C-alpha positions in Angstrom: -14.3 14.5 4.3 -16.7 12.2 2.9 -16.3 9.1 4.2 -18.5 7.2 1.5 -16.3 5.5 -1.1 -15.6 7.5 -4.2 -17.4 7.5 -7.1 -15.0 4.7 -9.5 -15.8 6.3 -12.8 -15.4 10.0 -11.4 -12.6 9.0 -10.0 -11.1 8.0 -13.1 -12.6 10.9 -15.1 -10.2 13.2 -12.5 -7.1 11.2 -13.0 -7.8 11.8 -16.5 -8.0 15.8 -16.5 -5.4 16.3 -14.1 -1.6 16.6 -15.9 -4.4 19.8 -18.1 -6.6 20.6 -15.1 -4.2 22.3 -12.1 -4.9 23.1 -8.7 -8.9 22.7 -9.3 -8.8 19.3 -10.5 -6.3 18.4 -7.8 -8.4 19.6 -4.6 -10.9 17.9 -6.1 -9.3 14.3 -6.5 -8.5 15.1 -3.2 -12.0 15.0 -1.4 -13.1 12.2 -3.6 -10.4 9.7 -2.3 -9.1 11.3 1.0 -11.6 8.9 2.9 -9.8 5.8 0.6 -6.8 7.0 1.2 -7.0 7.4 5.2 -8.7 3.6 5.1 -5.4 2.2 3.3 -3.4 4.6 5.8 -5.2 3.8 9.1 -5.0 -0.5 8.0 -0.8 -0.2 7.4 -0.7 1.2 10.5 -2.7 -0.7 13.0 -0.2 -3.5 11.5 2.3 -2.0 12.6 0.7 -1.8 16.6 1.5 1.3 19.3 5.6 2.0 17.7 4.7 4.1 15.5 4.8 7.9 15.9 3.3 8.7 12.3 -0.4 9.2 12.1 -2.5 7.7 9.6 -3.3 11.6 8.3 0.1 12.5 8.2 0.8 9.2 6.3 -2.1 10.1 3.8 -0.9 14.3 3.4 2.7 12.3 3.0 1.9 9.8 -0.1 -1.0 12.6 -1.7 1.6 14.9 -1.9 3.8 12.0 -3.7 1.1 11.9 -5.6 0.4 14.6 -7.3 4.3 14.9 -7.8 3.7 12.1 -9.8 4.2 14.4 -13.6 4.9 11.1 -15.3 2.3 9.0 -14.7 -0.2 8.6 -16.9 -3.3 7.1 -14.9 -5.4 4.3 -15.8 -8.1 4.6 -13.5 -8.9 4.8 -9.5 -7.2 1.0 -9.0 -3.8 2.1 -11.1 -3.9 5.8 -8.8 -4.5 3.1 -5.4 -2.1 0.8 -6.3 0.3 3.6 -6.9 -0.9 5.1 -3.4 -0.2 1.5 -1.8 3.4 1.6 -2.7 3.9 5.3 -1.9 2.8 4.7 1.7 5.0 1.7 1.5 8.1 3.2 1.3 7.1 6.1 3.6 6.8 3.2 6.1 10.0 2.1 5.7 11.9 5.2 5.3 10.0 6.0 8.5 11.2 2.2 10.2 14.8 3.1 8.8 15.1 6.5 10.5 13.5 4.8 14.0 15.9 2.6 13.6 18.4 4.9 13.2 17.6 6.6 15.6 18.1 4.1 17.8 21.8 3.7 16.9 21.3 0.1 15.6 18.4 -0.8 17.8 16.3 -3.4 16.4 12.8 -2.4 14.7 9.6 -3.6 16.8 7.9 -6.2 15.4 4.7 -6.1 12.3 2.6 -8.8 13.2 1.8 -10.2 9.6 -1.1 -12.4 11.1 -4.8 -11.4 11.6 -4.3 -8.4 9.3 -8.5 -8.9 8.0 -7.7 -11.3 5.6 -8.7 -14.5 8.1 -6.7 -17.7 6.3 -4.9 -15.2 3.6 -2.8 -13.6 6.1 1.1 -14.1 6.3 1.4 -15.4 10.3 4.3 -15.0 12.7 6.3 -11.7 13.3 8.6 -9.5 11.1 9.2 -5.9 11.2 8.6 -4.0 8.4 12.4 -3.8 7.0 12.3 -7.1 7.3 9.3 -7.1 4.8 10.0 -4.6 2.6 13.7 -7.2 1.8 11.8 -9.9 1.3 9.6 -8.2 -1.2 12.5 -6.5 -2.4 13.9 -9.7 -2.8 10.6 -11.4 -3.9 9.9 -8.8 -6.9 13.5 -9.7 -8.1 12.2 -12.8 -9.9 8.1 -12.4 -9.4 7.0 -8.6 -9.7 3.5 -9.4 -10.3 3.8 -11.2 -6.9 5.5 -8.7 -4.7 2.5 -5.9 -6.7 -0.1 -8.8 -4.8 1.9 -8.8 -1.7 1.9 -4.7 -1.4 -2.0 -4.3 -2.7 -2.9 -6.7 -0.4 -0.8 -6.2 2.7 0.0 -2.5 2.3 -2.5 -1.0 0.6 -5.7 -4.0 2.3 -7.1 -4.6 -0.9 -9.0 -7.6 -1.6 -8.8 -10.1 -4.4 -11.3 -8.1 -5.9 -9.8 -4.8 -6.1 -6.2 -5.9 -6.1 -7.6 -8.3 -9.6 -8.8 -4.7 -11.1 -5.5 -2.4 -9.5 -3.4 -5.4 -12.2 -5.7 -6.1 -15.0 -5.8 -10.0 -14.5 -8.6 -12.2 -12.5 -9.5 -13.0 -9.3 -8.3 -16.5 -9.5 -4.6 -15.4 -10.9 -4.5 -12.7 -7.4 -5.5 -15.4 -5.5 -2.7 -17.9 -6.8 0.2 -15.3 -7.0 -1.1 -14.2 -3.4 -1.0 -18.0 -2.3 2.6 -18.5 -4.2 4.0 -15.4 -2.8 2.3 -15.5 0.9 4.3 -19.1 1.1 7.7 -18.1 -0.2 7.9 -14.9 2.1 6.7 -17.4 5.3 9.9 -19.4 4.1 12.2 -16.1 3.7 11.9 -14.3 6.6 11.9 -17.5 8.5 15.3 -17.6 7.5 
């Protein structure tokens, strides 16, 4: 697969053509976005350390299968697509963590480091598990879905401030403000 970033306008055109385009459009889209999806998956997997039995390629494949099954989504653009991909990867990782925890007969899930994930001073510090983070994000989404979405895109997908702003169709300043507020709230929630 090509490792260079896909042309955003070409990806957007394929997404718009996808519902009527059939398998050829889907195959072409997959070739274009595979490298970026793999980078997202690899970032997500690195955050979980060596405790994960799931591989980045398996995460990409599972996410992509779920993406192509999204028949009711009206894709807006490349950023929207990668935002949905981030959400699906999060859900796959959470499902995998739950299955691991159940397999250990109620044992704890190894900690997921939220510090040092490439956001420098932007990181959420401390160690938590992916299930704890998911629970906290669900609580945050109940009263501020925008902040939860910013965390999901920044943390699980590794999008930059500008990429997150594009995906959410808001300003970079809004993303910075929401990210800072959400991190502080999550830190408090997960320390309780």
